[in-house]
C-alpha positions in Angstrom: 22.7 32.3 -15.8 23.4 29.6 -18.3 22.1 26.1 -17.4 25.6 24.5 -17.3 27.0 27.3 -15.2 24.0 27.1 -12.9 24.6 23.3 -12.4 28.3 23.7 -11.9 27.9 26.3 -9.3 25.1 24.5 -7.4 25.7 22.6 -4.2 23.5 19.8 -5.6 26.3 18.8 -8.0 28.8 18.4 -5.2 26.4 16.6 -2.9 24.9 14.3 -5.6 27.7 11.6 -5.6 27.5 11.2 -1.8 23.7 11.3 -1.7 23.2 8.8 -4.5 25.8 6.5 -3.1 24.1 6.5 0.3 20.7 5.9 -1.2 21.8 3.0 -3.3 23.7 1.5 -0.4 20.5 1.7 1.6 18.6 0.2 -1.3 21.0 -2.7 -1.5 20.9 -3.5 2.2 17.7 -2.5 4.1 15.1 -2.0 1.3 15.1 -5.7 0.5 12.6 -6.6 3.2 9.9 -4.3 1.8 10.5 -5.5 -1.7 9.9 -9.1 -0.8 6.2 -8.7 -0.9 4.8 -10.1 -4.2 3.6 -7.1 -6.1 1.4 -9.2 -8.4 2.3 -7.0 -11.3 1.1 -3.9 -9.5 3.6 -1.1 -9.6 2.2 0.9 -6.7 3.3 -1.8 -4.4 6.9 -1.4 -5.5 6.8 2.4 -5.7 5.3 2.6 -2.2 8.1 0.3 -0.8 10.7 2.7 -2.1 9.0 5.9 -1.1 8.3 4.8 2.5 12.1 4.3 3.0 13.6 7.1 0.9 11.1 10.0 1.2 12.6 11.4 4.4 16.0 11.4 2.8 14.7 13.2 -0.4 12.9 15.8 1.7 16.0 16.5 3.9 18.2 16.9 0.8 15.7 19.2 -0.9 15.2 21.5 2.2 18.8 21.4 3.3 20.4 22.2 0.0 17.7 24.8 -0.8 18.6 26.6 2.4 22.2 26.5 1.5 21.5 28.0 -2.0 19.4 30.8 -0.4 22.0 31.6 2.1 24.7 31.7 -0.6 22.6 34.0 -2.7 22.1 36.3 0.3 25.8 36.4 1.1 26.6 37.3 -2.5 24.1 40.1 -2.6 22.4 38.8 -5.7 19.0 39.8 -4.4 19.9 43.3 -5.5 19.4 42.1 -9.1 15.7 42.1 -8.4 15.3 45.1 -10.7 16.4 43.0 -13.6 15.0 39.6 -12.6 12.3 38.9 -10.0 13.2 37.1 -6.8 10.9 34.2 -8.0 13.0 33.8 -11.2 16.2 33.7 -9.2 14.8 31.3 -6.7 13.4 29.0 -9.3 16.7 28.9 -11.2 18.8 28.0 -8.1 16.2 25.5 -6.8 16.1 23.6 -10.1 19.3 21.6 -9.5 18.4 20.9 -5.9 14.9 19.6 -6.8 16.4 17.6 -9.6 18.7 15.8 -7.2 15.9 15.2 -4.7 13.8 13.7 -7.6 16.8 11.5 -8.6 17.0 10.1 -5.1 13.4 8.8 -5.6 13.2 8.1 -9.4 16.3 6.1 -9.8 15.7 3.6 -7.0 12.1 3.3 -8.1 13.2 2.3 -11.6 15.7 -0.2 -10.2 13.0 -1.7 -8.0 10.6 -2.0 -10.9 13.2 -3.7 -13.0 14.2 -6.0 -10.1 10.6 -7.0 -9.5 9.9 -7.2 -13.3 6.9 -4.9 -13.0 5.9 -2.4 -15.6 4.9 1.2 -14.5 1.2 1.8 -14.4 -1.0 4.7 -13.5 -1.3 3.9 -9.8 2.4 3.7 -9.4 3.0 6.9 -11.4 0.4 8.6 -9.2 2.3 7.8 -6.1 5.6 8.9 -7.6 4.2 12.2 -8.9 2.7 12.8 -5.5 6.2 12.4 -3.9 7.9 14.6 -6.4 5.4 17.5 -5.8 6.1 17.2 -2.0 9.9 17.4 -2.8 9.3 20.7 -4.5 7.3 22.0 -1.6 10.0 21.0 0.9 12.6 22.7 -1.3 10.7 26.0 -1.4 10.2 26.0 2.4 13.9 25.3 2.9 14.9 28.1 0.5 12.6 30.6 2.3 14.2 29.7 5.7 17.7 30.0 4.3 16.9 33.3 2.8 15.6 34.6 6.1 18.2 33.0 8.4 21.6 33.6 6.9 23.6 31.6 9.6 25.4 28.5 8.3 23.7 26.4 11.1 20.4 26.8 9.4 21.4 24.2 6.7 22.0 21.2 9.0 19.2 22.2 11.3 16.5 22.3 8.7 17.7 19.2 7.0 17.8 17.1 10.2 14.5 18.6 11.4 12.9 17.7 8.1 14.3 14.2 8.2 13.3 13.5 11.8 9.8 15.1 11.6 8.9 12.9 8.6 10.7 9.7 9.6 9.7 9.6 13.2 6.0 10.4 12.5 5.3 6.8 11.9 6.6 5.8 15.3 4.3 8.1 17.3 1.4 6.7 19.2 -0.9 9.5 18.0 -1.9 8.5 14.4 -2.6 11.9 12.8 0.9 13.3 12.3 2.0 10.4 10.1 -0.9 11.2 7.7 0.5 14.7 7.1 4.0 13.7 6.0 3.3 11.8 2.8 4.5 8.5 4.3 1.7 5.9 4.0 1.8 3.4 6.9 1.1 -0.2 5.9 2.3 -1.7 2.7 0.3 -0.9 -0.5 -1.5 -4.1 -1.3 -2.6 -5.2 -4.8 -5.1 -2.7 -6.3 -4.8 -0.2 -3.4 -4.2 3.5 -3.6 -4.6 6.2 -1.0 -7.9 8.0 -1.3 -8.2 11.5 -2.6 -8.3 12.8 1.0 -5.2 10.8 2.0 -3.3 12.4 -0.9 -4.8 15.8 -0.3 -3.9 16.1 3.4 -0.1 16.2 3.1 -0.3 18.1 -0.2 -2.4 20.8 1.4 0.0 21.3 4.3 3.2 21.1 2.3 2.1 23.1 -0.8 0.1 25.6 1.3 3.2 26.2 3.4 5.4 26.6 0.3 3.0 29.1 -1.3 2.8 31.0 2.0 6.6 31.3 2.0 6.7 32.5 -1.6 4.1 35.1 -0.8 6.5 36.7 1.6 8.4 38.0 -1.4 5.3 39.5 -3.1 5.7 43.2 -4.1 3.2 44.5 -1.5 3.6 45.9 2.0 5.3 43.7 4.5 2.3 43.7 6.9 -0.1 42.6 4.1 2.0 39.8 2.8 2.8 38.6 6.3 -0.9 38.5 7.2 -1.8 36.7 4.0 1.0 34.2 4.4 0.2 33.5 8.1 -3.5 33.1 7.3 -2.7 30.7 4.5 -0.5 28.5 6.7 -3.0 28.4 9.5 -5.8 27.6 7.1 -3.9 24.8 5.3 -2.7 23.3 8.6 -6.3 23.3 10.1 -7.7 21.9 6.9 -5.1 19.1 6.8 -5.7 18.2 10.4 -9.4 18.2 9.9 -9.1 15.6 7.2 -6.9 13.2 9.2 -7.8 13.8 12.9 -9.9 10.7 13.2 -7.9 8.3 11.0 -6.4 5.2 12.5 -2.8 4.0 11.9 -3.4 3.1 8.3 -5.1 5.9 6.3 -8.1 5.2 4.0 -7.4 3.3 0.8 -9.4 2.9 -2.3 -9.3 -0.5 -4.0 -9.8 -2.0 -7.5 -6.9 -0.2 -9.2 -4.9 -3.3 -10.2 -5.2 -5.0 -13.6 -7.2 -8.2 -13.4 -7.9 -11.1 -15.8 -11.2 -13.0 -15.9 -12.3 -16.1 -17.8 -15.3 -18.4 -17.9 -19.0 -17.9 -17.4 -20.9 -19.0 -14.3 -18.6 -19.0 -12.6 -16.4 -16.2 -13.9 -12.9 -16.6 -12.5 -11.0 -13.4 -11.7 -7.4 -13.0 -10.5 -4.5 -10.5 -10.9 -3.4 -10.2 -14.5 0.1 -11.1 -13.5 -1.2 -14.7 -12.8 -3.3 -14.8 -16.1 -1.2 -17.7 -17.4 -2.8 -19.9 -14.7 -6.4 -18.9 -15.3 -7.3 -21.7 -17.8 -6.1 -24.4 -15.4 -7.8 -22.7 -12.5 -11.0 -22.4 -14.4 -11.0 -26.1 -15.3 -10.2 -27.2 -11.8 -12.8 -24.9 -10.2 -15.5 -26.1 -12.6 -14.6 -29.8 -12.0 -14.8 -29.1 -8.2 -18.2 -27.4 -8.5 -19.5 -30.3 -10.5 -18.3 -32.8 -7.9 -20.1 -30.8 -5.2 -23.3 -30.6 -7.2 -23.3 -34.3 -7.7 -23.1 -34.6 -3.9 -26.3 -32.5 -3.6 -24.7 -29.3 -2.5 -25.8 -25.9 -3.9 -22.5 -25.0 -5.6 -23.6 -22.6 -8.4 -21.6 -19.3 -7.9 -21.7 -16.7 -10.6 -18.2 -15.5 -9.9 -15.1 -16.7 -8.0 -12.5 -14.0 -7.2 -9.0 -14.5 -5.9 -8.5 -13.2 -2.3 -5.5 -11.2 -3.5 -7.8 -8.7 -5.2 -8.9 -7.4 -1.8 -6.2 -8.4 0.8 -6.7 -5.6 3.3 -10.5 -5.3 2.9 -11.6 -8.9 2.2 -15.0 -9.4 0.7 -16.9 -12.2 2.4 -18.3 -14.9 0.1 -22.0 -14.9 -0.7 -24.2 -17.5 -2.3 -23.5 -16.1 -5.8 -20.0 -14.4 -5.4 -17.2 -16.4 -3.8 -13.8 -15.1 -2.6 -11.3 -17.9 -2.8 -7.5 -18.0 -2.3 -6.9 -19.3 -5.8 -3.3 -18.1 -6.0 -2.5 -20.0 -2.8 -4.4 -23.0 -4.0 -2.6 -23.0 -7.3 0.8 -22.8 -5.6 0.1 -25.5 -3.0 -2.1 -27.8 -5.2 -5.2 -27.2 -3.0 -7.5 -25.4 -5.4 -10.2 -28.1 -5.1 -10.1 -27.8 -1.3 -10.2 -24.0 -1.3 -13.2 -23.9 -3.6 -15.0 -26.7 -1.7 -14.8 -24.8 1.6 -16.8 -21.9 0.2 -19.9 -24.1 -0.4 -20.4 -24.4 3.4 -22.7 -21.7 4.8 -23.0 -21.5 8.6 -25.6 -19.1 10.0 -23.3 -18.0 12.8 -19.7 -17.0 13.2 -17.8 -18.8 14.5 -19.5 -22.2 14.4 -18.9 -24.8 17.1 -15.7 -26.6 16.4 -16.8 -30.3 16.6 -19.7 -30.2 14.1 -17.9 -27.7 11.8 -14.9 -30.0 11.5 -17.1 -32.9 10.6 -18.8 -30.8 7.9 -15.6 -29.5 6.4 -14.0 -33.0 6.4 -17.1 -34.4 4.6 -17.1 -31.7 2.0 -13.3 -32.2 1.5 -13.9 -35.9 0.9 -16.3 -35.1 -1.9 -13.5 -33.4 -3.9 -10.7 -35.8 -2.8 -8.9 -33.3 -0.5 -9.3 -34.9 3.0 -5.5 -34.9 3.5 -5.3 -31.2 2.8 -7.9 -30.5 5.4 -6.2 -32.7 8.0 -2.9 -30.9 7.3 -4.6 -27.6 8.0 -6.0 -29.0 11.3 -2.6 -30.2 12.4 -1.6 -26.6 13.2 -4.5 -26.3 15.7 -3.3 -26.9 19.3 -6.4 -29.0 20.2 -6.1 -31.3 17.2 -5.1 -34.5 18.9 -4.9 -38.0 17.5 -8.2 -38.7 19.3 -9.8 -35.8 17.5 -8.4 -37.0 14.2 -9.9 -40.4 14.7 -13.3 -38.9 15.8 -13.5 -36.9 12.6 -12.4 -39.7 10.3 -14.6 -42.4 11.9 -17.6 -40.1 12.1 -17.4 -39.1 8.4 -16.7 -42.6 7.3 -20.0 -43.7 8.7 -21.8 -40.9 6.9 -20.2 -41.8 3.6 -21.7 -45.3 3.8 -25.2 -43.7 3.8 -27.3 -42.9 0.7 -26.9 -39.5 -0.9 -30.2 -38.3 0.5 -29.3 -39.4 4.0 -25.9 -37.7 3.7 -27.6 -34.4 2.8 -29.9 -34.8 5.7 -26.9 -35.3 8.0 -25.1 -32.4 6.4 -28.0 -30.0 7.0 -28.5 -31.2 10.5 -24.8 -30.9 11.4 -24.6 -27.4 9.9 -27.5 -26.3 12.1 -26.0 -28.0 15.2 -22.8 -26.0 14.7 -24.7 -22.8 15.4 -26.6 -24.1 18.5 -23.5 -23.5 20.7 -20.6 -21.2 20.9 -17.7 -22.4 18.9 -14.2 -21.4 17.6 -12.5 -21.2 14.3 -12.3 -24.4 12.2 
């Protein structure tokens, strides 16, 4: 059949205007909340936001229309042309417009979202999109096989609705593992994150394995043999997928470090998302000036690197003596870079430290970089930060600041030790 004739006769052409209109109406209304997260120039964050909302729709369209095409072919008796063309060729031809429509329901909104967020496509984002497109093909094949087996018209809405609900409702179940087999990734994709190979393989193994099993039912061998092989394949893929995800929590495993970053300077080397690279020179100068102020006060402020916390939002790396993790982006936006850097110089041997001594230490360190007001504003959100507590901190540190530098360092070391001699709370 000629391509244009195939497209004109396909149910995908008649359904496309309605499906695309509904998808873009949903995009314009409900998808906005997921797109409000700052992608930091990382396209996987944007692609994931679109897929988590529209993947059930694309799957339902692929499986439902594929079942309709298979039922239509069965009713027309076209399967009798198998002597001229194989069933696989016929199925592939009639599935092509259906799969193309399902792909359009994902690709077009994704392109709109990337343009809206002014984010260029990159390999992580394209990986997620390609993963979703493969799943669409698998759902289409399964729907086609069901439609070819069950010729009743009711099979079309049943398989479409079942597909939609099975995928969409999986994230609302208390049991975690079903959601990891659908291709929907719970939890927003943060900067630099991607599902691990196992997280991508689990839904692919189940969907693609089931699609291949369905296709094997048309193999030119005995019915018993192909049925046995197809059944064994489905069971094996289902068991393999379940084995991968059975002990995962709500959010599946993610790998990190996939986002583009920009670094500048030496000792310390400042690193942050490349999307914020225009601020790196100013941040480097301010961080170096802050470290110099801390060193003049006698503090061991000599990190070899300072990384923005946005590089590892979900799995934050605690600061060490040499490698600091600092919210540089937040500091740059709020004018508190000096305070954010200064906090990292304090090293308590316990967690959490006692509130009283720790607050004195942080206030004293903040005073060394001219950010006492910033620290007091932070404390103002604490329920126990009363005017009396404010006066205690200010008066206590004022007395310390009148001492010599050597005496101030002795006080600092003593107070840091005292903060770990009793149970405390966050400061």
